[in-house]
GUKE-655463 format. One record per residue (C-alpha): residue in one letter; z, y, x. Coordinates in steps of 0.02 Angstrom, whole numbers, padded with zeros to 5 digits, always signed. Example, Ala and Ser with C-alpha at 12.3 -4.5 7.8 and 13.67 -1.06 7.14 Angstrom:
// GUKE-655463
a+00390-00225+00615;s+00357-00053+00684;
//
This chain:
// GUKE-655463
m-00651+00653+00429;k-00461+00666+00428;v-00377+00496+00438;i-00199+00436+00440;v-00177+00267+00522;s-00019+00163+00515;g+00024-00005+00589;g+00148-00076+00711;g+00269-00206+00770;t+00144-00309+00871;g-00013-00277+00971;g-00108-00375+00838;h-00078-00230+00718;i-00092-00088+00843;y-00247-00129+00947;p-00364-00151+00796;a-00301+00019+00736;l-00345+00098+00903;a-00515+00014+00904;l-00549+00085+00731;i-00494+00259+00785;r-00613+00253+00934;e-00756+00201+00819;i-00721+00343+00698;q-00715+00467+00842;k-00880+00399+00906;q-00961+00416+00735;e-00888+00588+00695;t-00849+00709+00835;n-00742+00820+00722;t-00624+00679+00673;e-00439+00718+00655;v-00317+00571+00666;l-00131+00556+00636;y-00042+00393+00677;i+00120+00356+00584;g+00229+00220+00659;s+00405+00179+00711;e+00488+00259+00861;k+00564+00089+00904;g+00400-00007+00891;l+00270-00044+01024;e+00155+00080+00939;s+00263+00227+00994;d+00220+00201+01178;i+00043+00131+01157;v-00020+00263+01035;k+00058+00409+01129;r-00021+00347+01292;a-00189+00345+01203;g-00167+00531+01168;i-00163+00513+00979;p-00046+00626+00877;f+00104+00521+00823;r+00238+00540+00690;a+00381+00419+00659;i+00476+00347+00512;e+00620+00223+00516;i+00590+00055+00433;s+00642-00127+00445;g+00581-00289+00368;f+00654-00392+00227;k+00758-00544+00269;r+00689-00699+00184;k+00866-00754+00138;l+00986-00655+00030;s+01067-00525+00141;f+01152-00357+00127;d+01028-00299+00259;n+00896-00299+00122;v+00990-00161+00033;k+00976-00057+00192;t+00791-00101+00202;v+00760-00035+00026;a+00851+00126+00070;r+00747+00145+00228;f+00587+00109+00130;l+00625+00247+00004;k+00670+00367+00143;g+00510+00318+00233;v+00407+00351+00077;s+00484+00524+00062;k+00451+00565+00245;s+00274+00494+00235;k+00235+00604+00084;k+00289+00754+00188;y+00173+00705+00331;i+00029+00670+00211;k+00047+00837+00121;e+00050+00928+00288;f-00098+00834+00364;k-00204+00821+00204;p-00301+00661+00253;d-00464+00606+00172;v-00408+00424+00183;v-00258+00321+00241;i-00268+00147+00316;g-00130+00024+00359;t-00164-00111+00487;g-00008-00215+00458;g+00175-00221+00502;y+00324-00157+00404;v+00295+00024+00453;c+00134+00042+00355;g+00222-00004+00191;p+00301+00166+00153;v+00150+00260+00225;v+00014+00175+00123;y+00123+00168-00033;a+00158+00355-00020;a-00027+00393+00002;s-00074+00292-00153;k+00057+00383-00256;l-00014+00551-00196;g-00190+00498-00248;v-00260+00483-00072;p-00389+00343-00049;t-00305+00195+00036;v-00354+00036+00130;i-00257-00105+00209;h-00330-00212+00347;e-00271-00392+00356;q-00309-00476+00522;n-00241-00651+00485;s-00293-00793+00371;v-00122-00784+00285;p-00059-00607+00246;g+00116-00546+00275;l+00235-00478+00144;t+00190-00296+00174;n+00005-00316+00141;k+00036-00427-00010;f+00146-00290-00082;l+00025-00149-00040;s-00127-00239-00112;k-00069-00191-00287;y-00082-00006-00246;v-00227+00016-00124;d-00410+00047-00163;k-00479-00084-00043;v-00418-00233+00058;a-00515-00267+00219;v-00503-00448+00281;c-00557-00545+00435;f-00547-00725+00369;e-00619-00795+00208;q-00454-00890+00186;a-00363-00724+00161;e-00467-00672+00010;a-00371-00785-00110;f-00210-00686-00082;f-00280-00520-00145;p-00364-00448-00302;s-00544-00505-00286;e-00618-00339-00341;k-00533-00250-00195;v-00577-00370-00053;v-00707-00325+00078;m-00748-00436+00227;t-00751-00320+00377;g-00690-00422+00525;n-00576-00355+00660;p-00625-00191+00748;r-00567-00262+00915;a-00718-00378+00910;s-00835-00231+00939;e-00747-00183+01100;v-00785-00342+01196;l-00973-00324+01176;n-01091-00261+01312;q-00966-00296+01451;d-01014-00347+01628;g-00963-00530+01642;v-01022-00541+01823;k-00908-00397+01871;g-00768-00478+01772;k-00784-00640+01871;n-00799-00550+02037;d-00645-00445+02002;v-00533-00597+01977;g-00611-00704+02114;l-00710-00828+02009;s-00871-00903+02079;l-01034-00852+01998;n-01111-01026+02019;k-00972-01129+01939;k-00912-01148+01760;s-00741-01077+01724;v-00601-01092+01597;l-00480-00951+01560;i-00305-01010+01514;v-00196-00876+01437;g-00044-00872+01323;g-00040-00689+01272;s+00029-00536+01360;r+00198-00620+01391;g+00125-00792+01421;a+00164-00956+01333;r+00278-01075+01427;p+00215-01236+01342;i+00036-01197+01398;n+00097-01152+01572;d+00198-01312+01586;a+00054-01420+01525;l-00062-01359+01662;l+00072-01367+01795;s+00101-01550+01755;v-00080-01594+01801;i-00115-01464+01933;k-00166-01592+02065;e-00293-01670+01946;a-00355-01495+01900;g-00388-01461+02084;q-00516-01602+02087;k-00623-01534+01944;p-00797-01461+01975;y-00755-01307+01873;e-00631-01165+01903;f-00470-01115+01816;l-00417-00935+01789;y-00236-00954+01743;v-00148-00802+01666;t+00037-00839+01661;g+00110-00681+01584;d+00221-00566+01687;v+00384-00654+01643;h+00323-00824+01703;y+00217-00772+01852;e+00337-00793+01999;r+00402-00960+01935;v+00227-01027+01910;v+00164-00969+02080;k+00310-01053+02165;q+00280-01216+02071;l+00094-01209+02110;e+00130-01189+02296;e+00250-01336+02291;a+00122-01442+02199;g-00016-01397+02322;a-00134-01310+02200;q-00315-01305+02257;g-00433-01158+02278;n-00515-01185+02109;v-00354-01126+02023;i-00337-00936+02021;v-00173-00866+01954;k-00143-00692+01883;p+00008-00620+01791;f-00099-00512+01676;l-00280-00457+01655;h-00317-00272+01635;n-00504-00305+01616;m-00496-00443+01485;p-00659-00395+01395;e-00759-00411+01557;v-00676-00575+01603;l-00704-00647+01428;s-00888-00604+01446;g-00899-00703+01607;v-00803-00865+01575;d-00868-01019+01485;l-00712-01075+01391;i-00541-01008+01342;v-00376-01096+01310;a-00266-00980+01208;r-00149-00950+01063;a-00233-00913+00896;g-00190-00731+00864;a-00313-00641+00753;t-00367-00516+00886;t-00404-00653+01013;l-00509-00750+00887;s-00607-00596+00837;e-00650-00562+01019;i-00702-00739+01065;t-00810-00763+00909;a-00896-00596+00937;l-00945-00663+01109;g-00983-00840+01051;l-00853-00910+01169;p-00793-01091+01142;s-00605-01114+01137;i-00460-01236+01143;l-00328-01161+01029;v-00142-01197+01040;p-00069-01099+00893;s+00105-01028+00910;p+00221-01119+00789;y+00344-00973+00794;v+00249-00852+00681;t+00269-00808+00498;n+00190-00931+00375;n+00120-01031+00522;h-00028-00913+00511;q-00092-00950+00687;e-00127-01131+00644;k-00223-01075+00490;n-00318-00948+00596;a-00362-01086+00720;r-00421-01205+00584;a-00546-01074+00526;l-00631-01104+00695;s-00597-01288+00724;d-00657-01335+00549;n-00822-01253+00594;d-00838-01340+00764;a-00811-01177+00860;a-00646-01231+00935;t-00538-01381+00978;l-00367-01372+00896;c-00214-01438+00987;l-00044-01414+00906;e+00094-01367+01026;a+00191-01524+00979;d+00043-01629+01038;l+00006-01530+01196;t+00013-01622+01362;g-00068-01589+01529;e-00175-01745+01512;r-00238-01695+01339;l-00274-01518+01398;l-00381-01576+01545;e-00468-01704+01436;s-00513-01570+01308;i-00578-01453+01443;d-00683-01594+01519;e-00757-01637+01348;i-00825-01461+01332;l-00867-01401+01508;l-00943-01565+01568;n-01051-01588+01413;e-01193-01460+01409;q-01243-01501+01230;k-01066-01485+01163;l-01044-01322+01257;k-01205-01255+01183;d-01160-01311+01006;m-00986-01235+01015;r-01057-01071+01078;a-01175-01063+00931;a-01038-01109+00806;s-00920-00978+00878;k-01055-00844+00875;k-01094-00885+00694;l-00915-00846+00644;g-00909-00682+00739;m-00920-00506+00667;p-00967-00402+00819;n-01002-00247+00712;a-00829-00251+00630;a-00777-00078+00687;t-00931+00001+00610;v-00911-00097+00448;l-00730-00040+00430;y-00776+00140+00470;e-00910+00137+00335;l-00785+00069+00210;l-00670+00217+00245;k-00815+00339+00240;n-00872+00277+00070;l-00698+00300-00003;t-00699+00483+00047;k-00858+00524-00048;
//
């Protein structure tokens, strides 16, 4: 199979794309892949480091208010379509998939106009402008949340889940706990705010760090690189106890997720796909700084089904955070019920399902 993949801007668009590519390569040893992204986007570095052939186009997003910049965006889009058509004609793909972000707009649109089978993958419960636009032209729309289905033509929608979910399965949770210094005979909660951290979550825990030190469970506290030194200094000043382990970043997140009992996190689509695949209970603090407030809507898809506790950032305090953790980790029945509810929402075979969707379009 020859596949062109496009997606960029954030890890939430890029990492599902890479997970899908790995699944296709596993299923078909003679796979050829071309990734089209932006040279200025995160995908340029991440995709190249993964050893995947990469081509670039220049693109920017529309401003939601009237702006002359939108004229430039239209010009870049048309130029991007022209360049994408050139890449597509040279590569001759069997199928083209966009995983989100502005960059996949010209690529997927160009492919549809050239008669190449096309798919877009929407990770969130509320789609962005690019995928809404592309849904008129593509053959299929792959979604991860039932809430997203209403935004697209019903005859095109296929529930596939997020390919990243498949990559957290069959990991060694014991090794994950050992690697970060967690005890094997105590329950543990992972607190993480994304790759760069989330200051409100950091500050909430810091405000009750003495109380946290008296709990019978352990905290694995991932601050994000930009906050790490400040947090470590504050923890030392506050006299943090041995049951609080602090890391700037986790390079073995799938293994750690497999070993912990609870996670406190933002509500990005990739994170939710991973934790539901594992059946991991969660306390979700959605970022209020995202388009269409989609993280809150993502989180409600879990909290409305008793798989997560939702705490809006505006309501987050250290006391409430500890209280929510206690309610789950110190109540065996609640922990068991949340695990089952989370597992029920998971799609651990998402990568295979999405691969099969692409395969069927090439027949």
